[in-house]
N, C-alpha and C positions, 0 to 999 in steps of 0.2 A: 869628507867624513873620515874620522880616524879608523885605522884598520881594525881595532878591536870592536868598535861599534858595528862596522860593516859585517864582521864575522858573526857578531851576536845576532844581527838581523838575518843573515843567511841561515844560521842555525835555527832561528825562530821560524823562518819561512819553511825550512825543511821539515821541522817538527809539525808545523801547521799542515803542510801537505800530507805528511804521513797520517795525521789525525783524520783528515777528510777521506783519505783512502780507506782507513779502517772503518769509518762511519758508513761509507758507501758500500763497502764489502759486506758489512753486517746488514745493511738495509736490503741489499740484493739477496742475501742468504735467508732473510727472515721469511719471505713467502714460501721458500722451499721447505724451511723448517716447519712452518705452519701447515704446509701441504702434507708433510710426512705425518703430522700429528692428527690430521683429520681422518677419522675412521669411517669406513663405508657403512651406510645405514643398514640396520638389520632387515633382512627380507622377511616379510610376514608370510607365514604359510597360508596359502589360499584355502578357505573352507570348502570342503567338498559340496558341490551343488547338488540339490535334490533332483533326482531324475524326473523329467517331465511326465505328467500323468498321461496315460495312453488314452487317445480319443476312442471311445466305445462306438461300435457300429450297431445301430438299431434297425432291424428289418420290419417294415410296415407292410402289412398284407391287406389291401382293400379287397374285400370279398367279391366274388362273382366277376362280371365283366364280359364284354363282347356279346356273344349270342345268349349268355346267361344273365338276365337282368336281376336275378335274386328275387326277394320279396317285392310285391307291388302294394303301395299304399292305397288307402281309400280314395285319395285324390289322384291316384296314378303315379305317385312318386316311386322311382325305381331305386332299389337298394344299392345297386352298383354305383349310381351317381352320388348318392348321399355319402357313402363310405369313402369314395375317392376324394370328395370335397373335404371331409374331416381328416383324412390321411394327409392331404396337402397342408392343411392348417397345422397338424401335429408335426409335420416335417419342419415347418418354419419355426415352431416353438422349440423343437429339439436342437436345431442347428444354431439358434441364437446363443451366443456366448462361446461357441466352439467346443463345448464339452462332448458333443456327439456328432457322429456322421449318420446319415440316413440312407437306406436303400428301399425302394418300393419293389414288391414282387411283380407288380404289373404297372406299366406306364400307359396312361390313356385308357381308352375303352377297348381293352383286349382281354381275351380269356386265357388264363394260364391254368393248366391242370394242377390239382391239389399237391401231388407229389413233386411237381416241378417247382412249385412255390417253396416247399421245404428245401429242395435241392439247391435252389438259388441262394437261399439264406445260408446254407451250409457251405457252399462254394465260396461265398464272400466272407466266411468266418464271422458271422454276426454274433453279437453278445446277447441279444434279446430279440424275441419274435412276438409281434402283436398283430393278431388278425382281427380286422374291424368288420362288424356286420350290423344289420338292423333287421330284426326278425318280424314275422307276422304271426298272428295267433287267431284261432277260430273265435275266441272271445274278444271282441273289440274293446272291452272295458279294461283289459290287462295292459298295463304300461309300466315302463321303467327299464333301467339298464341291468345287465347281469354279466357275470364273468365266468368263463369255463376253462378248466384245465383238463389235461388228458388223464384218463383212467381206463383200465381194462373193464372195470365194472362201472356202469353209469350210476350216478348218485340218486337218480330218480327217473321215472318213466318219461317225463317231459324232456329231460336232458338227453336221454337215449334217442328219443324221436327227433330232436333237433340235430344231433350228430348224424343220424341216418339221413336226414334231409340234406344236410351240408355235404355228406360224403357221396350222395347220389348225384350231386351237381355235375360230376365228371361224366356220368352216364348220359346226362342230357345232351352233351356236346360230343358224344361218341367216344369218350375215353373210358376204358374198362378198368375201374379201380381194382377189382378183384384179381386182375391179371398181373398186378405189380408183384415182383418177387419178394418184397419185404412185407410181412404181415404186421399189423398193429401190435400183436403180442410180442413178436421178436423185437420190435423197436422199444416196447415198454421194458423188456428185460435189459436191453442196453442202457436205457435211460436210468433205470433203478440203480445200476452199477455206478453211475456217475453222479447220482444225487440230483439229476435234472428235474425229476418229478417234484421233489421237495422245494427246489428253487422256483419252479413254476407256481406251486401253491403259494409260496411267499410273495411272488409277484402279484398273484391274484389278490391276496390280502391287502397289499399296498394300494391296488386300484380301487378296491372297495372302500378303504379308508379315505383315499383322496376324493373319490366321488362324493362320499358322505360329507366331508368337510366343505366341499365346493357346491353343495346344494343340488347335486345331480340325483334325480329320483331313481331309487333302486327297487328291484323286486324283493319280496320278503326273504326268500331263500336266494341270496345273491350269488354266492360262489358255488358252482356246481361242477360236476365232473362227468365226462363221457369219452367215448373213443373217437375223437375228431381226427380224421386223417391228416389235416393240415397242421396238427400239433405234434407230429411224431418225430421231430428231430431228436436224435439221441443225446445231443450235447448242447442244445440251446434252450434256456428257459423260455417257455412260450405260454401265451394265454389268448383265448378268443373272447373278444369283448362285444357283446350285443348292446349297442348303444341306445336301444329303445325299440318300440314296436310300431312299424308303419301301419299296422292294422288299427291302431288307436289314433283317432283324429288329432288329439293334443300332441302326442309324440311325433306324429308325422309332420305337423306344423313346425314344432320346435327343431326337428332335425333338418329342416330346409332353411332355417334362419341363420344367417352368417354369424351373428353374435353368439348364438347357442353353440354353433360348431366350434368357435374359438374357445368358448368356456370348456367344452369337452376336451379340446386339445390341451388346454392349460392344465386341466385336472390330470390328464394322462401323462403329461410331461412331469408333473409333480410326483406321480406314482413311480415313474422311471427313476427320478432322482432318489426317492426314498428306497427303492429296491437296491440301488447300488450303494447307498449309504449303509444299509443293513448288511450287504455283502462285505463291505470294508470292515465293519465292526466285527463281523463273524470271523474274518480272516485274521 
């Protein structure tokens, strides 16, 4: 091969080699350039999560117990057993869904003094107190549920007599209510400062409405007031619910039927829901 042509070939090969090197260098550098051009994705600011709703504690107070059977029905039904069965059903209804926790002021067939029941609810920081009872009356024709809240002055003579009977329950088992250092009047004064009396009345109104909507028979004058010792917590809205009269054959039969007990529990659960909905709107 002539020298010129060989030189031309060598030059061409050299130029070709330089071209491949340039191409390779640019190819190697391209990812780095692209990497430099890629910007980090914007970090989205997390939305503040809503605080979880506090699980409210409901104190259920099945009346009487132990040596104190409470009212006795015409067929021998004991009040203490009826109200414990309904309190148990209500506990199930309230705990379903996780919105509420429930404490019972007595467990099983035991007697707890009235002031001790209040003290247990206060120590547990309960948000609501429901005392469950089933009364007896001299007139066996009288039947239906009624709701009571605390007041220094009884709304009527019958309410005053009922409160006196319930408050005397401690004396039956040897507990002297009058010897307690806190009088009802003192507790009422403290309650009025905190608005607990008004909250208790609002609770009673929701129970009346819930019972009415769910077909629970009510007394003509349904919401009454008297000085019940078991309702004297200064800072817990409280109501005493008379679920019916064991002295009336129809009420006594209903109060021992499981389905009726469940119906009462559902109506009470609905009233608790309504009470707290009202408190939320008020706040």
